[in-house]
N, C-alpha and C positions, 0 to 999 in steps of 0.2 A: 504494500500500500504506500503510494507516494505521499498522499496527504489525506488525513482523516478529516471528518467534518470540523475543521479547525475553528471556524467562526462560532459554530454552535457550541463547541466544547469550551471555547474561551469565554463566551458570554455566560455559559452555565457556571464556570469556575469563578468568574468575576462578578456575577450578579449584575451585569451591566444593563439595567433597565432602560437606559436611554440609547443603547446601541442595538440595531436590528439583530434578531436572533435566528435568521435563516442560515442554513448550513449548506456548504458546497463540498461534495466528495469527489476526489479525483478518480477513484475507482470504487467499485461496489463492495466494500468490506462489510458493511452492515446490511441487514435485510431490507433497508429502505434507503433511497437516495433521491433527492429532488431532481426532476427532469430539467436539464439545462435550458435556459432561455437566452437566445442570442440577442443581447441588448443592442449590439452594434448595428444590427439590421433595422432596428426600430427607432434609432435616435440619430441617424446620419442626416444631413452631412455634418462633418466635424469642422468647426471653425472657431478659432479663439474668440470668446465673447468680450464685450467691453467689461471693464472692471466692475461697474455697478451691477451688471447682470449676474455676476458670480457672488455678490455679497462682499462686504468689506470687512467682515469679522473673522476671516480665516486666519489661523495662526499656524506656523510651521515650526516643528520641533525636531532637532537632530538628536537621535537617541544614542546612547553609549555604544550600542551594537553596530551602529552605522546606518540603521534604518532611518527613514524620514517619515514623520507623522504630521498630517495636516488635519485640523479639526476646525469646523466653523459652520456658519449659517449660509444657506443659499438664498435667503430671502423668500418672500412669498412666491409660491409656485402654483400653477394651474392644476397640478396633480402629480401622481407618482412618476408618470412618464416624463413629465417636464423636469422633475427633480433628478431623474436618472440622466436626462440629457444635460442638465446643468453640471452634474458631477463629472460626466465624461468630458465636457468642454473645459472644466477646470483642469482635468488631467492633461488634456492637449496643451493648454496654456503653460502648465508646469514643465512638461517634458519637451514641448515643441516637436512632438512626434505623435503619430497615430497609434493608440493602444489596440491590441487584439484581445477581445474578451474571450476567455477560454471556457469559463463555466459560470453560471449565474442562477440565482433563485429570486423570484419575485413573489411577494405576498401582498396582493392588492388590498385584501381586506384589512391587513395591519398597516398598510401604507409604508411598506419598507421593501428594500431590495439590496442585494449584496452580489458582488461579482469579482472573480479573480481575473486578472489580465496580465499580459506581458507587453513590454514596450522597450524603447531604448532611450537613454538619457546621455547626451554628449557622446554618442557612439558606443556606450556600454549597455549591455542587456540589463533589464530591471524587471522584477516581478512585483505585482501589487494586488492589493485588496481594497475595494471601495464599497462603502456602505452609504446608502441614501435613505432618508426617512422624512415623511411628510407628517407633521403634527397638526393639531387643530388650527383652523383658519388658514390652512395652506402653508404655514411656516415650515420650511424644509432645512434639514441639516445634513452634513456629510462628513465622513471620515475617510481619509485616503492614506494608505500605508504603502510606502515604496521601499524596496530593499534589494540587495544582491540576491539572485536566484538561489545561490548555494546556502544562504543563511535565512531565507524567507520564512520557512516553516518554524525554525527555532526562535526567531525574533518575534513572531506574530503574537503570542500571548502577552509579552511585555508591552508591545505597542497598543494592543487592545485595552490593557489595563490602564495605561495612561490616557487613552481616549475616553474611557469610562470616567476617570477622575475629572476630566475637563468638562464632559457633557453632563455629569451628574454630581454637582458639588456636594450634595447631601450624603453621597455614598462614602463609607470609610475609605481613607486614602492609604496609599503606600504600604507600610508595614502591617496594617490591620489584617491583611490577607497573608497567611503564611505560605511561603514558597513550597513547591512540591518536594517531597522527600526523595532521596535516592532510590532508584528502582533496579531490581535485578531480574533479568529475563528468566522465565520459566517455560520450558517447552511442554506442550501437551503430550501426555504419555503415548498417544497413538500417532504422534507426528503430524497432526492436522493443523497445528498452529502454535502460537507463542503469545504469552502475556508477561509484562514486566510488573513486579510487585515490590512494595516496600518490605522490609524485614518483618514487620509486625502484622502483615496481611495474611489471610488464609485462602488457599486455592481449594475451593469446595469441589469443583468438578471441571474437567477439561477433556473433551473428546468430540469427535465428528464435527469439528469446526465450531463447537459451542463451548462457552466457558462461563463459570460463575465463581466470583471471588468476593470476599468481604473484608473490611478493615476492622481495627480494634474498637472503634467507636461507632459501629453500625453502618459504615459506608458500604455500599453495594455496587458491584459492577456485574452486569449480565450481558452476554453477547450471543445473539443469534438463537435465542430460545424460541420455541414454538408451542402453541396449544392448538389442538384441533377440536372443532365443534361439529355438531350435526343438527340439521334442521328438524324440529319436532315432527313426529309422525312420518318421517322419511324412512326409506329402507335402511339408511345408515344408522338411524336411531333404533330401529328394531333389532339390528344385528351388531350394535356397538360393542366394542371390546370391554369386558368387565375389568380388565387389567389397566388399560389406558384411561378409562373413565372420561370420555369426551364431554365437553360442555354442550348440553342440550338447550339450544336457544336459536331464535331466528338469526340469519346471517347479518351481522352489522357491517354493511359495505364500507361505511366511512371509517377510516383507520383511527381517527380521533375518538369516535364513538366506541369503537371496538376496545381501544386502550382503556377507556373509562368504565366499560361494562363487563367485559369478558372475565377479567380477573376476579372482581367481586362476585359475579354469578357463579363462577367455578367454586369459589370458597363456600358459597351458600349450598350448592348442590353436593359438595363433599362434606358438608356439616363441619367445616373447620372452625376452630374456636375464635377466629378473627376474620373480619371482613375488611379488606383494604378499601380506603376511600381515596379517590384520585381526582384532583382538580387540574384544570388546564388554564394557563395564563396566556400562552402564545402557541400558535400552531401554524405550520406550513404544510399544505396538502399538494399532492400531485397524483396523476394516474398514468399507468403504463399498461395498455391493453385493458384487460378486465381487473387487474390488480390495483389496489389503492394504497398510497404511501402517505406517511406523515412524519414530520419532525415536530416534537412536542416539548414544551417547557412548562413546568408547573410544580405543584406541591402534592404530596401523597403521604400516606402512612402505610408501612408494610410491617405491622407488628410481629407477624410470624417469622420475618426474616431478620429481625434486629437482634443484635447481641445484647444491647443494653435496653431494658424495658422503657426507660425514659426517653430514648431517642427514637420515637415513633414517627413524628411528623418531620418532613424534610423536603428538600428541593431536588428535582430530577430533570434530566433531559432524556428523551426516549425517541427511538426510531422504530416505526411500526409499519408493517405491511399486512394487508389482508388479501386472501385469494378466494374467489367465489366458490359456491358449492359445486361439487361434481354431480355425476348422474345419480348417485345414491344419497346425495344431500350432505356430503362431508365438506367442510370449509376449514381454512387455517388462518391463524394469526401468528406472525413472526415478529419478534421484538428484541431490541437491545436497549438497555438503559443504564444510566449512572445515577446514584442516589446518595445524598449527603444529609444527615440530620441538621435541622436548622440551628440547633445548639452548638453544632460543630462545624458550621459552614466556613467560618473564617480560617480555621485551622486545617480543615480537611478537603476543601473544595479543589484546590490546585492539585493535590495529590490524587484525588479521585479522578479528576479530568485527565491527568497524565496516565493513570492506569488504563482508563477507558481508551485513550488515544494510542496506547502501546500495543493493542491487540493486533496481531498479524495472523492472517489465515492462509494456510498452505492449500490453495484451492485444488492443486493437482493431487495432493494426498487425499483431500476430501473426495475428489472424483474417483480416485483409485479405490478408496474404501467403499464408496457407493457402488462402483462397478463390481467389486469383490462380493459385496452383499447381494447385489442383483444376480451375480453368477451363481452364488450359493442357492438363492431362491429358485433360479431357473433350473439348476441341476436337481434340486429337490422336487420341483414341479414336474420336470421330465421323468424323474424316477417314479414319482407318484403316478404319472400317466402310464408309464410302462408297466408298473405294478397293477394298475387298474385294468390295462389291456390283458395282462397275463391272467388276472383273476377272471376277467370276462371270458377268455378262451377256456379256462378250466371249467367255468360254470356252463359254457356252451357245450363242452365235451361231455360233462356229466348229464346235462339235459338230453343231449342226443343219445347217450347210452341208456338213460332211463326210458326215453321214448322207444328206442329199439327193443329194449327188454319188454316194454309194455306191448309193442306190436307183436313180438314173438309169442308172448303169453296169449294175446288175443287170437293169433293165428293157430296156436295149439288148441285152444278151446274150440275154434271153428272146425278144425280137423276132427276133433272128437265128436262134435255135433254131427258132422257129415257121416262119420262112421256109425253113430247111433241111428241116424235116419236110414242108412243103407241096411242096417240090421233089421230095423222095423219093417222095411219094404222088401226084405228077403233078397238083398242085392249084395254083391261082393265085387271089390275092385281087385283086378289081377294085373300082373306085369309079365310081358314077354321078355325073358332074360336075354335073348339074342338081340333084340332091337331096343329094349328099354321102354317100349310103348306101354301105356296104361289103358285099361278099359274097365268099365263097370257093367256087369251083367248079372242076370239072375243067379242066385246062389247055387241052385241045382246044376246049372250049366257050368258054373265055375268049378264046382266039385268034380264034375266029369272031366273037364279039360286038365285040371291039375293031376287027376289020377291017371289020365291017359298019356299026358305029355309032360315030362319033367321041366320043359322050358318055362312053364307057367307057375306062378306062385301068387299067394295072396299078399296084398299090400297092406301093411299095418297102418293104423290111423296117422301116426306121426310122419309117414312117408308120402301121404297124399299130396298131390301137386295142385296148387291153386290155378284155376283156368283150364285145367284138364279134368281133374277128378271131382271138382266142385266149383 
């Protein structure tokens, strides 16, 4: 993974209420990623604006790392699209070059947008992140971060923290937020991934590209977990696995609704001693085909997952995907989230965000594992089919043998019946030994032939021939 949802993680870690919280993922490490929107196509042409059009309250800061941070007001804007355009024009004016927007997310309902871009500054390559937000009465603000591409991901959290302090004067500054603790990489036992943890964190489970870990003060990191549900009264509900215990409820297509309802409903159906409550403060939605995605920030309590009973309520960032019901009514919710108790936010948020961002999934190993599992199931299925065919053949052979035996018994009874009829009618079936031909004649004549010529003999009942003797 080249870049995790850096913006969303940084905002989560820094509680930057005044900075947009949409996330941009360079590749799909989480089960949800916002669909890129090419802002450059909707805000061209690029032309440096007059100073008053960009607002006069921008401030530029040179960070110790070498990154450049610009924070300021764009002035009244007609809407989010206009604010995006003003932000891009500001970038053009700063760099005197045309930026290439690589990935972006727009939340029109929240009046915010964020986009990564690449450009050049005095002939040198530069990477950047821009955030634009429209507040009440059309007032717009922007944050622009520029840095060397080799340091961009590393410097981004610090730059966002300074932007937060400038845009939200009431937020605790500087040292109020404890830096992230040193992390040590931990490989998944099955080779499908890696996560980096502080020394006092516990790795609860790590396999098949999924991981669950918790910190000493009830911090939680969950990656790529899934729950499957079934539509009530569907075939999937009638034949649901008693081991997996799916959630029986209508499919919540909206990923935000699913995040808020599926976990509590599952807890109720399993009669768990706790029911989580999940609130949403900000959400960004997108759709890909029939699947629904969301990045969500809010508060929740997970009492069953907390180490310390008092650390129930906390702040989270979650990435959620829902997939629609199949032919038998089964649907899925995939989710990843990081959670920090409110009482521990200043001390643990940076560390939790760093743990969340450290997850690396070996998709090749996951695919190999899936292929191996699929092969095992295919071999079992083929063996089951072969066994069923063999059993069918054995049953067919037994059936044919039983039918043959029954036919033979019936034929024997028929022959005995014919013999009794011949006796009652005073008739006898004889055979010419030289030709093998049979004939049924009156008994007195048969006695005379047999006595006069040894070629003839009486045919016993079991030697009677169907179609000739009866």
